[in-house]
Each structure stands twice: as C-alpha cells, then as structure tokens.
C-alpha positions in Angstrom: 19.7 -0.4 -1.0 16.8 -1.7 -3.0 16.5 0.3 -6.3 12.9 -0.8 -7.0 10.0 1.5 -6.1 8.5 1.2 -2.7 4.9 0.0 -2.7 2.7 0.7 0.3 0.1 -2.0 0.9 -2.9 -0.7 2.9 -4.8 -3.4 4.8 -8.1 -2.6 6.6 -8.9 -5.3 9.2 -11.8 -6.1 11.4 -12.2 -9.4 13.3 -9.5 -10.8 11.0 -7.3 -12.8 13.4 -7.7 -16.0 11.3 -6.4 -14.3 8.2 -3.2 -12.8 9.6 -0.8 -15.7 9.0 -2.1 -16.1 5.4 -1.6 -12.4 4.8 1.9 -12.4 6.1 2.9 -15.5 4.0 1.3 -14.0 0.9 3.1 -10.6 1.1 6.5 -12.1 2.1 6.3 -14.3 -1.0 5.8 -11.4 -3.4 8.5 -11.2 -6.1 8.5 -7.4 -5.5 9.7 -7.4 -2.0 10.3 -3.6 -1.5 7.0 -2.9 0.2 5.6 -1.6 3.4 2.3 -2.9 4.8 0.2 -0.5 6.8 -2.5 -2.1 8.8 -5.5 -0.2 10.2 -7.6 -2.2 12.7 -11.2 -1.0 13.0 -11.9 -2.1 16.6 -11.4 -5.9 16.4 -12.1 -7.8 19.6 -10.7 -11.2 18.5 -7.0 -10.5 19.0 -6.3 -9.1 15.5 -4.3 -6.1 16.7 -2.1 -8.3 19.0 -1.3 -10.6 16.0 -0.4 -7.7 13.8 1.9 -6.2 16.6 3.7 -9.6 16.8 4.0 -9.5 13.0 5.5 -6.0 13.1 8.0 -7.2 15.6 9.1 -10.1 13.3 9.2 -8.0 10.1 9.6 -4.2 10.1 7.9 -4.0 6.7 4.6 -4.5 8.5 3.2 -1.7 10.7 0.0 -1.5 12.7 -1.2 2.1 12.8 -2.1 2.1 16.5 -3.2 5.7 16.7 -6.2 5.2 14.4 -9.6 5.7 16.0 -12.0 3.0 14.8 -15.0 4.3 12.9 -16.4 1.0 11.4 -16.2 2.5 7.9 -13.4 1.2 5.7 -13.0 4.4 3.8 -11.8 6.3 6.8 -9.2 3.7 7.6 -7.9 3.8 4.1 -7.7 7.6 4.1 -5.8 7.5 7.4 -3.3 4.9 6.0 -2.9 7.0 2.8 -1.7 9.8 5.0 1.1 7.5 6.4 2.1 5.8 3.2 5.6 6.3 2.0 5.4 4.3 -1.3 5.5 5.6 -4.8 2.5 3.3 -5.4 -0.3 2.2 -3.0 -2.0 -1.2 -3.2 -5.4 -1.7 -1.6 -5.9 -5.1 0.2 -8.9 -6.4 2.2 -7.5 -8.6 5.0 -9.1 -11.8 3.7 -8.1 -11.5 0.0 -5.0 -13.0 -1.7 -2.4 -11.6 -4.1 -0.7 -13.7 -6.8 3.1 -13.7 -6.0 3.8 -11.5 -9.0 0.9 -9.0 -8.5 2.8 -6.1 -7.1 5.7 -6.6 -9.5 3.5 -6.6 -12.6 1.5 -3.6 -11.6 4.7 -1.7 -10.8 6.0 -2.7 -14.2 3.0 -1.0 -15.9 3.3 2.1 -13.8 7.1 2.4 -14.6 6.5 2.0 -18.3 3.6 4.5 -18.4 4.1 7.5 -16.0 0.8 9.0 -17.2 -1.2 6.2 -15.6 -2.9 6.9 -12.2 -4.4 3.5 -11.4 -3.7 -0.1 -12.5 -6.0 -3.0 -11.6 -5.8 -6.7 -12.4 -8.4 -9.3 -13.3 -9.7 -11.3 -10.3 -11.4 -14.5 -9.4 -13.1 -15.8 -6.2 -12.1 -18.6 -3.8 -13.7 -20.2 -0.7 -11.9 -19.6 2.5 -9.9 -22.7 3.4 -9.3 -23.6 -0.3 -6.5 -21.2 -1.4 -5.9 -20.8 -5.2 -3.0 -22.2 -7.1 -0.7 -20.0 -9.1 1.0 -20.0 -12.4 4.2 -17.8 -12.5 6.8 -16.6 -15.0 4.5 -15.4 -17.7 5.1 -12.1 -19.5 2.9 -9.2 -18.3 -0.1 -8.6 -20.5 -1.7 -5.2 -20.0 -3.9 -2.6 -21.8 -4.4 1.1 -21.3 -8.1 1.8 -21.0 -9.2 5.2 -22.4 -12.9 4.3 -22.5 -13.7 2.4 -19.3 -16.3 4.7 -17.8 -19.2 3.5 -19.9 -18.8 -0.2 -19.0 -18.1 0.6 -15.4 -21.4 2.5 -15.1 -23.1 -0.7 -16.1 -21.3 -2.9 -13.6 -18.5 -2.6 -11.2 -16.2 -5.4 -12.5 -13.0 -4.2 -10.7 -12.1 -6.1 -7.5 -11.3 -3.7 -4.7 -8.1 -5.6 -3.7 -6.9 -5.6 -7.4 -6.3 -1.9 -7.4 -2.9 -0.1 -7.1 -2.7 3.7 -7.5 0.1 6.2 -7.9 0.3 8.0 -4.6 1.0 11.4 -6.2 -2.3 11.0 -8.1 -4.3 10.6 -4.9 -3.5 14.1 -3.8 -5.3 15.3 -7.0 -8.0 12.8 -7.4 -8.9 12.2 -3.7 -10.4 8.8 -4.4 -9.7 7.3 -1.0 -11.5 9.7 1.3 -13.8 8.4 4.1 -17.5 9.1 3.8 -20.5 8.1 5.9 -22.7 8.9 2.9 -20.9 6.3 0.6 -20.0 3.7 3.2 -21.8 0.9 1.3 -20.3 1.9 -2.1 -17.0 3.5 -1.2 -14.9 1.2 -3.5 -17.1 2.1 -6.4 -16.9 5.8 -5.5 -13.1 5.6 -5.4 -12.9 3.8 -8.7 -15.3 6.2 -10.5 -13.2 9.2 -9.3 -10.1 7.7 -10.8 -11.8 6.8 -14.0 -13.4 10.2 -14.3 -10.3 12.3 -13.4 -7.4 10.0 -14.2 -5.9 7.4 -16.6 -6.4 3.7 -16.0 -4.7 0.5 -17.1 -5.4 -3.2 -16.5 -3.1 -6.2 -16.2 -5.1 -8.8 -18.1 -4.2 -11.7 -15.8 -5.9 -13.0 -12.7 -3.6 -11.8 -10.0 -6.1 -11.1 -7.3 -8.3 -13.6 -5.5 -11.3 -12.4 -3.5 -12.3 -14.5 -0.5 -15.9 -15.8 0.0 -16.4 -17.0 3.5 -20.2 -17.0 4.1 -20.5 -13.2 4.8 -22.0 -12.0 1.6 -24.0 -8.8 1.4 -27.0 -9.0 3.8 -30.4 -7.6 3.0 -29.7 -4.5 5.1 -26.4 -4.0 3.4 -28.1 -4.1 0.0 -30.5 -1.4 1.1 -27.6 0.6 2.4 -25.8 0.1 -0.9 -28.8 1.4 -2.8 -29.0 4.5 -0.6 -25.3 5.1 -1.0 -25.7 4.9 -4.8 -28.5 7.4 -4.7 -26.2 9.8 -2.8 -23.4 9.1 -5.3 -25.7 9.9 -8.2 -26.6 13.2 -6.6 -23.0 14.1 -6.0 -22.2 13.6 -9.7 -25.4 15.6 -10.7 -24.3 18.5 -8.5 -21.0 18.5 -10.4 -22.8 18.7 -13.7 -22.0 15.1 -14.7 -25.6 14.3 -15.6 -24.9 11.2 -17.8 -22.9 9.5 -15.0 -25.5 10.6 -12.5 -28.4 9.0 -14.5 -26.6 5.7 -14.9 -25.7 5.5 -11.2 -29.3 6.3 -10.3 -30.5 3.5 -12.5 -28.1 1.1 -10.6 -29.5 2.4 -7.3 -33.1 1.8 -8.4 -32.2 -1.7 -9.6 -30.5 -2.5 -6.3 -33.5 -1.2 -4.4 -35.9 -3.2 -6.5 -33.9 -6.4 -5.6 -34.1 -5.4 -2.0 -37.9 -4.8 -2.1 -39.0 -7.7 -4.3 -39.7 -10.1 -1.4 -40.9 -7.4 1.0 -43.0 -5.1 -1.2 -43.5 -6.3 -4.8 -45.4 -3.1 -5.7 -42.4 -0.9 -4.6 -40.0 -3.3 -6.3 -41.8 -2.9 -9.6 -41.8 0.9 -9.2 -38.0 1.0 -8.6 -37.4 -1.5 -11.5 -39.5 0.5 -13.9 -37.7 3.7 -12.9 -34.3 2.0 -13.4 -35.3 0.8 -16.9 -36.5 4.3 -17.9 -33.3 5.9 -16.7 -31.0 3.4 -18.4 -32.7 0.7 -20.6 -30.6 -2.4 -21.0 -31.0 -6.2 -20.9 -30.1 -6.7 -17.2 -32.4 -3.9 -16.1 -35.2 -5.4 -18.3 -34.6 -8.8 -16.6 -35.0 -7.2 -13.1 -38.1 -5.4 -14.3 -39.6 -8.7 -15.7 -38.9 -10.5 -12.4 -40.5 -7.7 -10.4 -43.5 -7.6 -12.7 -44.0 -11.4 -12.3 -43.6 -11.2 -8.5 -46.2 -8.4 -8.4 -48.7 -10.4 -10.5 -48.2 -13.4 -8.3 -48.7 -11.4 -5.1 -51.8 -9.4 -6.4 
C-alpha cells in the first residue's frame, strides 16, 4: 500500500497521437508514482483514443474516459474528468507539455506542509517539439506562499496551464474548472483568477513544467475570440461587484482586440488601444497605444 497521497493527472487530448508515448514515459518517470492519469479525448480522428486504450491496458494508472461526449472546448473535458478524479490533488496537463520528473512530488510536498493552500503552480519554460528539455534533479524544493498575486496576474497571465495542481476538495468550493462556451478562449485564465480570488496560492520557484511550441500558436481568429472571452470575463466580475478586477480585465481585452485590429482596421485598433490605456494606464498598454497610433498615421 503506497502511503503517499494519490494525485489525479487530467489530460485533455485532441489529435495528439504523436504525443502519447512521450506522455507515458514522462509520467511513468515521475518520482511521485502514486498517481492516476485520466484522459479525455475531444473527438480525435488520428488514432489518439486507440493509443490511450492500449496504454490503459499496459498500465492501469492510465484511464481513457470513454463516456465523454466531445464538445471541442477544453474546459468541459476538464470538468468531466474532475468528476471522475479520486486523488487528493489534481494536476492539469495539456497532452503536448512535459513535467520535470520531480514536479508532482514537489507540489505534493508543498500541499502537505500547508493544508491551507488551494493551488500550487511551478515556473515554466518553453521548448520546441522534437527537442525535449534536459532536467536537473535532487535539488531542495524552493517555494513561496503568495498572498498578493492578484495584482500582477491582472497585468499578465504568467502561470502556465500545465504547471497547476489544485487540492480536489477546494474545487468543490471554488469551481475553477467548469466548462464554459463564453470563456472558451480564456478558460485557463478564468480558472486561475477564481482560485486567486477565492483561495490561497503557492509557487514552487523552479522550472518544473515545459510548454510545447509546435507551430500551432494562437491564430488571428483565436486572438479575436480571446479578446471577446476577456470582455465576457470582465462583465462576470463586474456583475459580482469586483469592479477593480473587471476594469483591469477589460483593459486586457481592449489591448488584445487592438492587436487583432491593427493590420485590418488601424482606426478601430487605435480606439481599442486608447480605451485600454484609459482603463489601466501602464507601460505595455502605452506601447500598444503608440504602435496603433503610428499605424493609424501611416495608413491615413
């Protein structure tokens, strides 16, 4: 009987057949080996579900949730998997990202030492698919409790989605991982803000999560969707009386929309950039405003 806490790793997959072997190897090599991996496939047609079924047959810790109805929105898959999770803690993992071998163990260590903490994230870096990162192991865990993270987070989402682990009992109260059509382009940010707003956060100050770049960065249409989702998120916080949070998120939404419009409609881009600056004046917003102003002058 393994005395260490069970960790549920939730994987949402779509057209991810080429990542299955790497994911298996990465989780099997975790120093915290008392885990279950719950996989939700969102309608892949490249053989992803078959590969995960084969993996489940080899290792019972892996389980494909075959009764999930694909919705093409990651948040619904995570919500479904949360309902099946048995672990004391739940780690979020995109199918193409990589964990350091000590990631689960170090996050569990922080949770066990601080029962008041609801979410622990790690620092992250990026790597190109096909060039996996190298790891340093055996270092003492460095972490901090973060009582004042909301302000910095409203300026920029600096937390990698796959770096997050939450206490499962906290999710029932905070409801961060609930699927939403409205927030489909910013659901990671929405989940994180709910935990920061309603819970207690800690960070392991080590790069233990590696986010994969493989030529599928945010498209122009996705950027527009992200902006519209942020506008909806701002309204949600305003409706709950959180006006300062709402104002800063709206500023982010305007800045994102300005970046979308700058090559299409410089006049509209300038209007969104100016609105963003008025809502929340800061250097990065001023830089976007300056770029939009220059583009407007050139196009006039």
